[in-house]
DRENPA-3360 file (N, C-alpha, C; in nm, 2 decimals, always signed):
BEGIN
1 = MSRVPSGI = +11.46/+12.37/+8.89/+11.41/+12.26/+8.97/+11.27/+12.30/+9.03 ~ +11.17/+12.22/+9.01/+11.04/+12.25/+9.07/+11.04/+12.22/+9.22 ~ +10.95/+12.30/+9.28/+10.94/+12.30/+9.43/+10.81/+12.23/+9.47 ~ +10.81/+12.17/+9.59/+10.70/+12.10/+9.65/+10.66/+12.17/+9.78 ~ +10.55/+12.24/+9.79/+10.51/+12.30/+9.92/+10.49/+12.19/+10.02 ~ +10.54/+12.22/+10.14/+10.52/+12.12/+10.25/+10.39/+12.11/+10.31 ~ +10.31/+12.23/+10.31/+10.19/+12.23/+10.38/+10.20/+12.26/+10.53 ~ +10.32/+12.28/+10.58/+10.34/+12.31/+10.72/+10.37/+12.46/+10.73;
9 = PGLDDMLT = +10.29/+12.53/+10.80/+10.31/+12.68/+10.81/+10.45/+12.71/+10.87 ~ +10.53/+12.79/+10.80/+10.66/+12.83/+10.84/+10.77/+12.75/+10.79 ~ +10.75/+12.62/+10.75/+10.86/+12.53/+10.71/+10.91/+12.57/+10.57 ~ +10.82/+12.61/+10.48/+10.86/+12.65/+10.35/+10.95/+12.78/+10.35 ~ +10.92/+12.86/+10.45/+11.01/+12.98/+10.47/+11.15/+12.94/+10.50 ~ +11.16/+12.84/+10.58/+11.30/+12.79/+10.62/+11.36/+12.72/+10.50 ~ +11.28/+12.66/+10.42/+11.33/+12.58/+10.31/+11.35/+12.66/+10.18 ~ +11.31/+12.79/+10.18/+11.31/+12.87/+10.06/+11.22/+12.81/+9.96;
17 = DGFISGDI = +11.09/+12.82/+9.98/+10.99/+12.78/+9.89/+10.96/+12.63/+9.88 ~ +11.00/+12.55/+9.98/+10.96/+12.41/+9.98/+11.07/+12.32/+9.95 ~ +11.03/+12.19/+9.94/+11.12/+12.08/+9.90/+11.15/+12.09/+9.75 ~ +11.26/+12.03/+9.71/+11.29/+12.01/+9.57/+11.22/+11.88/+9.53 ~ +11.14/+11.89/+9.42/+11.06/+11.77/+9.38/+11.15/+11.65/+9.36 ~ +11.10/+11.53/+9.42/+11.17/+11.41/+9.40/+11.27/+11.38/+9.51 ~ +11.29/+11.47/+9.60/+11.39/+11.45/+9.71/+11.35/+11.36/+9.81 ~ +11.44/+11.30/+9.89/+11.42/+11.22/+10.00/+11.44/+11.31/+10.13;
25 = VLVTGSPG = +11.34/+11.32/+10.21/+11.35/+11.41/+10.33/+11.34/+11.33/+10.45 ~ +11.44/+11.34/+10.54/+11.45/+11.27/+10.66/+11.41/+11.37/+10.78 ~ +11.32/+11.32/+10.86/+11.28/+11.40/+10.98/+11.32/+11.32/+11.10 ~ +11.40/+11.37/+11.19/+11.45/+11.30/+11.30/+11.41/+11.37/+11.43 ~ +11.40/+11.29/+11.54/+11.36/+11.36/+11.66/+11.33/+11.25/+11.77 ~ +11.32/+11.29/+11.89/+11.29/+11.20/+12.00/+11.14/+11.17/+12.00 ~ +11.10/+11.06/+12.07/+10.95/+11.03/+12.08/+10.87/+11.15/+12.13 ~ +10.76/+11.18/+12.07/+10.67/+11.28/+12.11/+10.71/+11.42/+12.06;
33 = SGKTTLGL = +10.81/+11.43/+11.97/+10.85/+11.56/+11.91/+10.75/+11.60/+11.80 ~ +10.67/+11.51/+11.75/+10.58/+11.55/+11.64/+10.61/+11.51/+11.50 ~ +10.70/+11.41/+11.49/+10.74/+11.37/+11.36/+10.62/+11.31/+11.28 ~ +10.54/+11.23/+11.34/+10.42/+11.17/+11.27/+10.32/+11.28/+11.23 ~ +10.30/+11.38/+11.32/+10.21/+11.49/+11.29/+10.26/+11.56/+11.17 ~ +10.39/+11.59/+11.16/+10.45/+11.67/+11.05/+10.43/+11.59/+10.92 ~ +10.46/+11.46/+10.92/+10.45/+11.38/+10.80/+10.30/+11.36/+10.76 ~ +10.21/+11.34/+10.85/+10.07/+11.33/+10.81/+10.02/+11.46/+10.75;
41 = QYLHHGAT = +10.06/+11.57/+10.81/+10.02/+11.71/+10.76/+10.08/+11.73/+10.62 ~ +10.20/+11.68/+10.60/+10.26/+11.69/+10.46/+10.17/+11.61/+10.36 ~ +10.13/+11.49/+10.40/+10.04/+11.41/+10.31/+9.91/+11.47/+10.29 ~ +9.84/+11.51/+10.40/+9.70/+11.56/+10.40/+9.69/+11.68/+10.32 ~ +9.78/+11.78/+10.34/+9.77/+11.91/+10.27/+9.81/+11.89/+10.12 ~ +9.90/+11.79/+10.10/+9.93/+11.76/+9.96/+9.81/+11.72/+9.88 ~ +9.73/+11.63/+9.94/+9.61/+11.57/+9.87/+9.50/+11.67/+9.87 ~ +9.48/+11.75/+9.97/+9.36/+11.84/+9.98/+9.39/+11.98/+9.92;
49 = EYGEPGIF = +9.51/+12.03/+9.92/+9.54/+12.16/+9.88/+9.62/+12.17/+9.75 ~ +9.70/+12.07/+9.72/+9.79/+12.08/+9.61/+9.76/+11.98/+9.50 ~ +9.66/+11.89/+9.52/+9.63/+11.79/+9.42/+9.73/+11.69/+9.40 ~ +9.81/+11.65/+9.51/+9.91/+11.55/+9.50/+9.87/+11.43/+9.59 ~ +9.83/+11.32/+9.53/+9.80/+11.21/+9.61/+9.92/+11.15/+9.69 ~ +9.89/+11.09/+9.80/+10.00/+11.04/+9.89/+9.98/+10.90/+9.94 ~ +10.09/+10.85/+9.99/+10.09/+10.71/+10.05/+10.16/+10.72/+10.19 ~ +10.08/+10.67/+10.29/+10.14/+10.67/+10.42/+10.17/+10.53/+10.46;
57 = VTLEESPA = +10.29/+10.50/+10.50/+10.34/+10.37/+10.54/+10.37/+10.38/+10.69 ~ +10.29/+10.30/+10.76/+10.31/+10.30/+10.91/+10.37/+10.17/+10.95 ~ +10.49/+10.18/+11.01/+10.56/+10.06/+11.05/+10.54/+10.03/+11.20 ~ +10.46/+10.12/+11.27/+10.44/+10.10/+11.41/+10.29/+10.09/+11.45 ~ +10.22/+10.20/+11.42/+10.08/+10.21/+11.46/+9.99/+10.14/+11.36 ~ +9.87/+10.10/+11.40/+9.77/+10.04/+11.31/+9.71/+10.15/+11.23 ~ +9.66/+10.12/+11.11/+9.59/+10.23/+11.03/+9.47/+10.29/+11.10 ~ +9.40/+10.21/+11.18/+9.28/+10.26/+11.25/+9.33/+10.36/+11.35;
65 = RVIRNAWQ = +9.44/+10.34/+11.42/+9.48/+10.44/+11.52/+9.53/+10.56/+11.45 ~ +9.60/+10.55/+11.34/+9.65/+10.66/+11.26/+9.53/+10.75/+11.22 ~ +9.43/+10.69/+11.17/+9.31/+10.76/+11.12/+9.24/+10.83/+11.24 ~ +9.23/+10.76/+11.35/+9.17/+10.82/+11.47/+9.25/+10.94/+11.52 ~ +9.39/+10.93/+11.53/+9.47/+11.03/+11.58/+9.47/+11.16/+11.49 ~ +9.45/+11.13/+11.36/+9.45/+11.24/+11.26/+9.32/+11.33/+11.28 ~ +9.22/+11.27/+11.33/+9.09/+11.35/+11.35/+9.11/+11.46/+11.44 ~ +9.20/+11.46/+11.54/+9.22/+11.57/+11.63/+9.26/+11.70/+11.57;
73 = FGWDIERL = +9.32/+11.68/+11.44/+9.35/+11.80/+11.37/+9.25/+11.83/+11.26 ~ +9.14/+11.76/+11.25/+9.04/+11.78/+11.15/+9.08/+11.71/+11.01 ~ +9.17/+11.62/+11.01/+9.21/+11.55/+10.89/+9.14/+11.42/+10.87 ~ +9.06/+11.41/+10.77/+8.98/+11.29/+10.74/+9.05/+11.20/+10.65 ~ +9.14/+11.12/+10.70/+9.22/+11.03/+10.62/+9.14/+10.92/+10.55 ~ +9.04/+10.88/+10.63/+8.95/+10.77/+10.57/+8.88/+10.82/+10.44 ~ +8.83/+10.94/+10.44/+8.77/+11.00/+10.32/+8.87/+11.01/+10.21 ~ +8.99/+11.05/+10.24/+9.09/+11.06/+10.13/+9.12/+10.92/+10.07;
81 = VKENVMRV = +9.12/+10.82/+10.15/+9.14/+10.68/+10.10/+9.03/+10.64/+10.01 ~ +8.91/+10.67/+10.05/+8.79/+10.64/+9.97/+8.79/+10.71/+9.84 ~ +8.84/+10.84/+9.84/+8.85/+10.92/+9.72/+8.97/+10.89/+9.63 ~ +9.05/+10.78/+9.67/+9.16/+10.74/+9.59/+9.27/+10.85/+9.58 ~ +9.29/+10.93/+9.68/+9.40/+11.03/+9.68/+9.50/+11.00/+9.79 ~ +9.47/+10.89/+9.86/+9.57/+10.84/+9.96/+9.55/+10.69/+9.99 ~ +9.67/+10.63/+10.02/+9.67/+10.49/+10.06/+9.74/+10.48/+10.19 ~ +9.70/+10.39/+10.28/+9.77/+10.36/+10.40/+9.82/+10.22/+10.40;
89 = IHADPVTY = +9.95/+10.20/+10.42/+10.01/+10.06/+10.43/+10.05/+10.04/+10.57 ~ +10.01/+9.92/+10.62/+10.05/+9.88/+10.75/+10.16/+9.77/+10.74 ~ +10.28/+9.80/+10.78/+10.39/+9.70/+10.76/+10.47/+9.69/+10.89 ~ +10.41/+9.65/+11.00/+10.48/+9.63/+11.12/+10.58/+9.52/+11.10 ~ +10.71/+9.55/+11.12/+10.82/+9.45/+11.09/+10.81/+9.32/+11.17 ~ +10.75/+9.33/+11.29/+10.75/+9.21/+11.38/+10.66/+9.11/+11.32 ~ +10.54/+9.15/+11.28/+10.44/+9.06/+11.22/+10.45/+9.05/+11.07 ~ +10.50/+9.15/+11.00/+10.51/+9.16/+10.86/+10.60/+9.05/+10.81;
97 = AHYIPEHD = +10.71/+9.02/+10.88/+10.81/+8.92/+10.83/+10.74/+8.79/+10.81 ~ +10.64/+8.75/+10.88/+10.57/+8.62/+10.87/+10.50/+8.61/+10.73 ~ +10.47/+8.72/+10.67/+10.39/+8.72/+10.54/+10.48/+8.75/+10.42 ~ +10.61/+8.75/+10.44/+10.70/+8.77/+10.32/+10.71/+8.64/+10.24 ~ +10.68/+8.65/+10.11/+10.69/+8.53/+10.02/+10.83/+8.47/+10.03 ~ +10.83/+8.34/+10.04/+10.96/+8.26/+10.05/+11.03/+8.27/+9.91 ~ +11.17/+8.28/+9.91/+11.24/+8.29/+9.79/+11.28/+8.15/+9.75 ~ +11.26/+8.12/+9.62/+11.29/+7.99/+9.56/+11.44/+7.98/+9.53;
105 = SDSDMHLD = +11.50/+8.09/+9.49/+11.64/+8.09/+9.45/+11.73/+8.08/+9.56 ~ +11.84/+7.99/+9.55/+11.94/+7.98/+9.65/+12.01/+8.11/+9.67 ~ +12.02/+8.19/+9.56/+12.10/+8.31/+9.57/+12.03/+8.41/+9.66 ~ +11.90/+8.39/+9.69/+11.83/+8.49/+9.77/+11.83/+8.45/+9.92 ~ +11.88/+8.33/+9.95/+11.88/+8.28/+10.09/+11.96/+8.36/+10.19 ~ +12.06/+8.44/+10.13/+12.15/+8.51/+10.22/+12.08/+8.64/+10.27 ~ +11.97/+8.68/+10.21/+11.90/+8.81/+10.24/+11.86/+8.81/+10.39 ~ +11.89/+8.92/+10.45/+11.85/+8.94/+10.59/+11.70/+8.97/+10.59;
113 = TGARIVET = +11.64/+8.94/+10.71/+11.50/+8.96/+10.72/+11.46/+9.11/+10.69 ~ +11.54/+9.20/+10.74/+11.51/+9.34/+10.71/+11.51/+9.37/+10.56 ~ +11.61/+9.32/+10.49/+11.62/+9.34/+10.35/+11.50/+9.28/+10.27 ~ +11.45/+9.16/+10.32/+11.34/+9.10/+10.26/+11.21/+9.18/+10.28 ~ +11.20/+9.24/+10.40/+11.08/+9.32/+10.43/+11.09/+9.44/+10.34 ~ +11.20/+9.50/+10.32/+11.22/+9.62/+10.23/+11.18/+9.58/+10.09 ~ +11.22/+9.47/+10.04/+11.19/+9.42/+9.91/+11.04/+9.41/+9.89 ~ +10.97/+9.35/+9.98/+10.83/+9.33/+9.97/+10.75/+9.46/+9.98;
121 = LSKRIERY = +10.79/+9.54/+10.08/+10.73/+9.67/+10.10/+10.75/+9.76/+9.98 ~ +10.86/+9.76/+9.92/+10.89/+9.85/+9.81/+10.80/+9.82/+9.69 ~ +10.77/+9.69/+9.67/+10.68/+9.65/+9.57/+10.54/+9.70/+9.59 ~ +10.49/+9.69/+9.72/+10.36/+9.74/+9.75/+10.35/+9.89/+9.73 ~ +10.45/+9.96/+9.77/+10.45/+10.11/+9.75/+10.45/+10.14/+9.61 ~ +10.53/+10.07/+9.53/+10.53/+10.10/+9.38/+10.40/+10.07/+9.32 ~ +10.33/+9.97/+9.36/+10.19/+9.93/+9.31/+10.09/+10.04/+9.34 ~ +10.10/+10.09/+9.46/+10.00/+10.20/+9.50/+10.03/+10.33/+9.43;
129 = VGEIGAKR = +10.16/+10.36/+9.41/+10.20/+10.48/+9.34/+10.14/+10.48/+9.20 ~ +10.14/+10.36/+9.14/+10.08/+10.35/+9.00/+9.93/+10.36/+9.01 ~ +9.87/+10.31/+9.11/+9.72/+10.30/+9.12/+9.66/+10.44/+9.14 ~ +9.72/+10.52/+9.22/+9.66/+10.65/+9.25/+9.74/+10.77/+9.20 ~ +9.85/+10.74/+9.13/+9.93/+10.85/+9.08/+10.00/+10.93/+9.19 ~ +10.04/+10.87/+9.29/+10.10/+10.93/+9.41/+10.22/+11.02/+9.38 ~ +10.23/+11.13/+9.45/+10.34/+11.23/+9.43/+10.41/+11.24/+9.56 ~ +10.35/+11.20/+9.67/+10.41/+11.21/+9.81/+10.40/+11.08/+9.88;
137 = IFIDSITS = +10.51/+11.05/+9.96/+10.51/+10.93/+10.04/+10.57/+10.97/+10.18 ~ +10.51/+10.91/+10.28/+10.56/+10.93/+10.42/+10.57/+10.80/+10.48 ~ +10.69/+10.76/+10.53/+10.72/+10.64/+10.60/+10.75/+10.66/+10.75 ~ +10.68/+10.60/+10.84/+10.69/+10.63/+10.98/+10.70/+10.50/+11.06 ~ +10.81/+10.46/+11.12/+10.94/+10.52/+11.10/+11.03/+10.42/+11.06 ~ +11.14/+10.46/+10.99/+11.23/+10.36/+10.94/+11.32/+10.30/+11.05 ~ +11.31/+10.36/+11.17/+11.38/+10.30/+11.28/+11.33/+10.15/+11.31 ~ +11.20/+10.13/+11.28/+11.15/+10.00/+11.30/+11.20/+9.89/+11.20;
145 = LKISQERF = +11.27/+9.94/+11.09/+11.33/+9.85/+11.00/+11.46/+9.80/+11.05 ~ +11.52/+9.86/+11.15/+11.65/+9.82/+11.20/+11.64/+9.71/+11.30 ~ +11.58/+9.60/+11.25/+11.55/+9.49/+11.34/+11.66/+9.38/+11.34 ~ +11.76/+9.40/+11.25/+11.86/+9.30/+11.24/+11.96/+9.32/+11.36 ~ +12.02/+9.21/+11.41/+12.12/+9.22/+11.51/+12.25/+9.27/+11.45 ~ +12.27/+9.25/+11.32/+12.39/+9.30/+11.25/+12.37/+9.44/+11.20 ~ +12.45/+9.53/+11.24/+12.43/+9.67/+11.20/+12.45/+9.69/+11.05 ~ +12.54/+9.60/+10.99/+12.56/+9.61/+10.85/+12.43/+9.58/+10.77;
153 = HARFAIME = +12.36/+9.47/+10.82/+12.24/+9.43/+10.75/+12.13/+9.54/+10.76 ~ +12.12/+9.60/+10.88/+12.02/+9.70/+10.90/+12.05/+9.82/+10.81 ~ +12.17/+9.86/+10.80/+12.21/+9.97/+10.72/+12.18/+9.94/+10.57 ~ +12.21/+9.82/+10.53/+12.19/+9.78/+10.39/+12.04/+9.78/+10.36 ~ +11.95/+9.74/+10.45/+11.81/+9.75/+10.43/+11.76/+9.89/+10.41 ~ +11.81/+9.98/+10.49/+11.78/+10.12/+10.47/+11.82/+10.18/+10.34 ~ +11.95/+10.14/+10.30/+12.00/+10.19/+10.18/+11.92/+10.14/+10.06 ~ +11.88/+10.01/+10.07/+11.79/+9.95/+9.96/+11.66/+10.02/+9.95;
161 = LIKNLENL = +11.60/+10.05/+10.07/+11.47/+10.12/+10.07/+11.48/+10.26/+10.00 ~ +11.58/+10.34/+10.04/+11.59/+10.47/+9.99/+11.62/+10.46/+9.84 ~ +11.70/+10.37/+9.79/+11.73/+10.35/+9.65/+11.60/+10.32/+9.57 ~ +11.52/+10.24/+9.63/+11.39/+10.20/+9.56/+11.30/+10.32/+9.56 ~ +11.30/+10.40/+9.67/+11.21/+10.51/+9.67/+11.25/+10.62/+9.57 ~ +11.38/+10.64/+9.55/+11.43/+10.74/+9.46/+11.38/+10.71/+9.31 ~ +11.35/+10.59/+9.28/+11.31/+10.55/+9.15/+11.16/+10.57/+9.12 ~ +11.09/+10.61/+9.22/+10.94/+10.63/+9.21/+10.90/+10.77/+9.16;
169 = GCTTMLSS = +10.99/+10.86/+9.17/+10.96/+11.00/+9.13/+10.87/+11.08/+9.22 ~ +10.86/+11.03/+9.35/+10.78/+11.10/+9.45/+10.87/+11.18/+9.54 ~ +10.82/+11.28/+9.61/+10.89/+11.35/+9.71/+10.86/+11.28/+9.84 ~ +10.96/+11.22/+9.90/+10.94/+11.12/+10.01/+10.99/+11.17/+10.14 ~ +10.91/+11.16/+10.24/+10.95/+11.19/+10.38/+10.96/+11.07/+10.46 ~ +11.07/+11.05/+10.53/+11.10/+10.94/+10.63/+11.11/+11.00/+10.77 ~ +11.06/+10.93/+10.86/+11.09/+10.97/+11.00/+11.18/+10.87/+11.07 ~ +11.26/+10.92/+11.16/+11.36/+10.83/+11.23/+11.37/+10.88/+11.38;
177 = EITSGALA = +11.38/+10.78/+11.47/+11.40/+10.82/+11.61/+11.54/+10.84/+11.64 ~ +11.57/+10.94/+11.73/+11.70/+10.96/+11.79/+11.69/+10.95/+11.94 ~ +11.79/+10.90/+12.00/+11.79/+10.89/+12.15/+11.90/+10.97/+12.21 ~ +11.87/+11.05/+12.30/+11.97/+11.14/+12.37/+12.07/+11.05/+12.44 ~ +12.19/+11.08/+12.43/+12.29/+11.01/+12.51/+12.35/+10.89/+12.44 ~ +12.30/+10.86/+12.31/+12.36/+10.75/+12.24/+12.50/+10.77/+12.20 ~ +12.58/+10.66/+12.20/+12.72/+10.67/+12.16/+12.72/+10.70/+12.01 ~ +12.83/+10.75/+11.96/+12.85/+10.79/+11.82/+12.82/+10.67/+11.73;
185 = YESFSVEE = +12.88/+10.55/+11.75/+12.86/+10.44/+11.66/+12.71/+10.39/+11.67 ~ +12.65/+10.41/+11.78/+12.51/+10.36/+11.80/+12.41/+10.46/+11.73 ~ +12.44/+10.59/+11.73/+12.35/+10.69/+11.67/+12.38/+10.71/+11.52 ~ +12.48/+10.65/+11.47/+12.51/+10.67/+11.32/+12.39/+10.62/+11.24 ~ +12.35/+10.70/+11.15/+12.24/+10.67/+11.06/+12.27/+10.69/+10.92 ~ +12.28/+10.59/+10.84/+12.31/+10.60/+10.70/+12.21/+10.68/+10.63 ~ +12.08/+10.68/+10.68/+11.98/+10.76/+10.61/+12.01/+10.91/+10.61 ~ +12.08/+10.96/+10.71/+12.12/+11.10/+10.71/+12.21/+11.14/+10.60;
193 = YLSEVVIR = +12.29/+11.04/+10.56/+12.38/+11.07/+10.45/+12.32/+11.05/+10.31 ~ +12.22/+10.97/+10.30/+12.15/+10.94/+10.18/+12.04/+11.03/+10.15 ~ +11.99/+11.10/+10.25/+11.87/+11.19/+10.22/+11.92/+11.33/+10.18 ~ +11.84/+11.39/+10.09/+11.88/+11.53/+10.04/+11.85/+11.63/+10.15 ~ +11.75/+11.61/+10.23/+11.71/+11.71/+10.33/+11.71/+11.63/+10.47 ~ +11.76/+11.69/+10.57/+11.76/+11.64/+10.71/+11.70/+11.74/+10.80 ~ +11.59/+11.71/+10.86/+11.52/+11.80/+10.96/+11.53/+11.74/+11.09 ~ +11.57/+11.82/+11.19/+11.57/+11.76/+11.33/+11.48/+11.84/+11.42;
201 = MHVVRVAG = +11.40/+11.77/+11.50/+11.30/+11.82/+11.59/+11.35/+11.80/+11.73 ~ +11.36/+11.90/+11.81/+11.40/+11.90/+11.95/+11.29/+11.93/+12.05 ~ +11.29/+11.85/+12.16/+11.20/+11.89/+12.27/+11.28/+11.88/+12.39 ~ +11.29/+11.99/+12.46/+11.37/+12.00/+12.59/+11.29/+12.05/+12.70 ~ +11.30/+11.98/+12.81/+11.23/+12.03/+12.93/+11.32/+12.13/+13.01 ~ +11.27/+12.25/+13.03/+11.35/+12.36/+13.09/+11.25/+12.43/+13.19 ~ +11.30/+12.43/+13.32/+11.23/+12.50/+13.43/+11.08/+12.46/+13.44 ~ +11.06/+12.33/+13.43/+10.93/+12.27/+13.44/+10.84/+12.28/+13.31;
209 = GRIRAIEI = +10.89/+12.34/+13.21/+10.82/+12.35/+13.08/+10.89/+12.28/+12.97 ~ +10.84/+12.29/+12.85/+10.90/+12.23/+12.74/+10.93/+12.34/+12.63 ~ +11.05/+12.32/+12.57/+11.08/+12.40/+12.45/+11.09/+12.31/+12.33 ~ +11.02/+12.35/+12.23/+11.02/+12.28/+12.10/+11.09/+12.36/+12.00 ~ +11.19/+12.30/+11.93/+11.27/+12.37/+11.83/+11.29/+12.28/+11.71 ~ +11.30/+12.34/+11.59/+11.32/+12.26/+11.47/+11.44/+12.33/+11.40 ~ +11.52/+12.25/+11.33/+11.63/+12.30/+11.25/+11.65/+12.21/+11.13 ~ +11.70/+12.27/+11.02/+11.73/+12.20/+10.90/+11.88/+12.18/+10.90;
217 = LKMRGGKH = +11.92/+12.05/+10.91/+12.07/+12.02/+10.92/+12.13/+12.03/+10.78 ~ +12.06/+12.00/+10.68/+12.11/+12.01/+10.54/+12.00/+12.01/+10.44 ~ +12.03/+12.07/+10.32/+11.94/+12.06/+10.21/+12.03/+12.07/+10.09 ~ +12.05/+11.96/+10.02/+12.13/+11.96/+9.90/+12.06/+12.04/+9.78 ~ +12.13/+12.12/+9.72/+12.08/+12.19/+9.60/+11.99/+12.31/+9.63 ~ +11.99/+12.35/+9.75/+11.91/+12.47/+9.78/+11.95/+12.54/+9.91 ~ +11.92/+12.67/+9.92/+11.95/+12.74/+10.04/+11.85/+12.71/+10.15 ~ +11.89/+12.72/+10.27/+11.79/+12.70/+10.38/+11.83/+12.77/+10.51;
225 = DDMLRPYA = +11.74/+12.79/+10.59/+11.76/+12.86/+10.72/+11.83/+12.76/+10.81 ~ +11.94/+12.79/+10.87/+12.01/+12.70/+10.96/+12.00/+12.74/+11.11 ~ +11.90/+12.82/+11.14/+11.88/+12.86/+11.28/+11.78/+12.77/+11.34 ~ +11.79/+12.76/+11.47/+11.68/+12.69/+11.55/+11.56/+12.78/+11.56 ~ +11.45/+12.72/+11.52/+11.32/+12.80/+11.52/+11.22/+12.73/+11.60 ~ +11.14/+12.80/+11.68/+11.04/+12.74/+11.77/+10.92/+12.69/+11.68 ~ +10.86/+12.58/+11.73/+10.74/+12.53/+11.67/+10.64/+12.49/+11.78 ~ +10.51/+12.48/+11.74/+10.41/+12.43/+11.83/+10.31/+12.34/+11.76;
233 = ILDTGLVI = +10.25/+12.25/+11.84/+10.15/+12.16/+11.78/+10.01/+12.21/+11.83 ~ +9.93/+12.27/+11.74/+9.81/+12.33/+11.77/+9.69/+12.24/+11.73 ~ +9.57/+12.29/+11.74/+9.45/+12.21/+11.71/+9.45/+12.18/+11.56 ~ +9.51/+12.27/+11.48/+9.51/+12.25/+11.33/+9.63/+12.18/+11.28 ~ +9.73/+12.15/+11.37/+9.85/+12.08/+11.32/+9.97/+12.15/+11.37 ~ +10.08/+12.12/+11.30/+10.21/+12.17/+11.35/+10.24/+12.31/+11.28 ~ +10.28/+12.41/+11.36/+10.31/+12.54/+11.31/+10.45/+12.58/+11.35 ~ +10.53/+12.63/+11.25/+10.67/+12.67/+11.28/+10.67/+12.83/+11.27;
241 = YPRETVID = +10.75/+12.89/+11.36/+10.76/+13.03/+11.36/+10.90/+13.07/+11.31 ~ +10.91/+13.09/+11.18/+11.04/+13.11/+11.11/+11.11/+13.24/+11.14 ~ +11.04/+13.33/+11.20/+11.11/+13.46/+11.22/+11.14/+13.48/+11.37 ~ +11.11/+13.38/+11.45/+11.14/+13.39/+11.59/+11.26/+13.30/+11.62 ~ +11.33/+13.33/+11.73/+11.45/+13.25/+11.77/+11.41/+13.18/+11.90 ~ +11.48/+13.07/+11.93/+11.46/+12.99/+12.05/+11.52/+13.07/+12.16 ~ +11.45/+13.10/+12.27/+11.50/+13.17/+12.38/+11.61/+13.11/+12.45 ~ +11.60/+12.98/+12.48/+11.71/+12.91/+12.55/+11.77/+12.81/+12.45;
249 = SDAINAVA = +11.84/+12.87/+12.36/+11.91/+12.79/+12.25/+12.02/+12.71/+12.31 ~ +12.08/+12.75/+12.42/+12.19/+12.68/+12.49/+12.14/+12.54/+12.54 ~ +12.02/+12.54/+12.59/+11.96/+12.41/+12.64/+11.94/+12.31/+12.52 ~ +11.89/+12.37/+12.41/+11.87/+12.28/+12.29/+12.00/+12.23/+12.24 ~ +12.10/+12.31/+12.23/+12.23/+12.27/+12.18/+12.30/+12.17/+12.27 ~ +12.28/+12.19/+12.40/+12.34/+12.09/+12.49/+12.28/+11.95/+12.47 ~ +12.15/+11.94/+12.45/+12.09/+11.81/+12.42/+12.13/+11.76/+12.29 ~ +12.14/+11.84/+12.19/+12.18/+11.80/+12.06/+12.32/+11.74/+12.05;
257 = MM = +12.41/+11.79/+12.15/+12.55/+11.74/+12.15/+12.56/+11.61/+12.23 ~ +12.46/+11.57/+12.30/+12.47/+11.44/+12.38/+12.48/+11.32/+12.29;
% end
């Protein structure tokens, strides 16, 4: 099985030489944990260091804001778009739903709004994959697709999206929000079961400071480090320290169990 380097210092050590090509990778964490930074770094380094064009799908922030925020790490996303090694898709579910083509078939009328968004979005991603020969995809975040009041419909939309992504032959990273204190049935995420790799990012406030820790919950088909490892967000991006352990792991574990 061929491997795909992540471009995040320290992560490949935890993964034993990177992701398996074609896998679906889920990155979960609370707001501000650095999920978007990790995903953009994965795309940027793929395009600039490994010759793998990428597609960034933003379901929350505007492309202009994404490009601006990437500059703080020295990542010129706009240049990569002009060089046809990256595409940015803005698909805010709140406004995106208004631009979904109407279905003429009566058999399609039962489709939930979330499922229709996934259908239209999947076609755009597939088109861009063909245009630039994309090998990497990052979608931020699929939590925004859970707009249906019916949990069944929301989960079905996520399942359809992942199924469509698996057919593109890209190594795809998805981000998803988690909320501390959520009840079990509220925090259930079908994407965790459908993804080959699940990475969780923790940020805990301890004694007036913050502890950042990352762990790999699962990796199908490969060995991985299952320890909590500290990470930091520096001027050059996200860095993981795979040979260090979290000092206050009890605090991290207590939050993870909530």
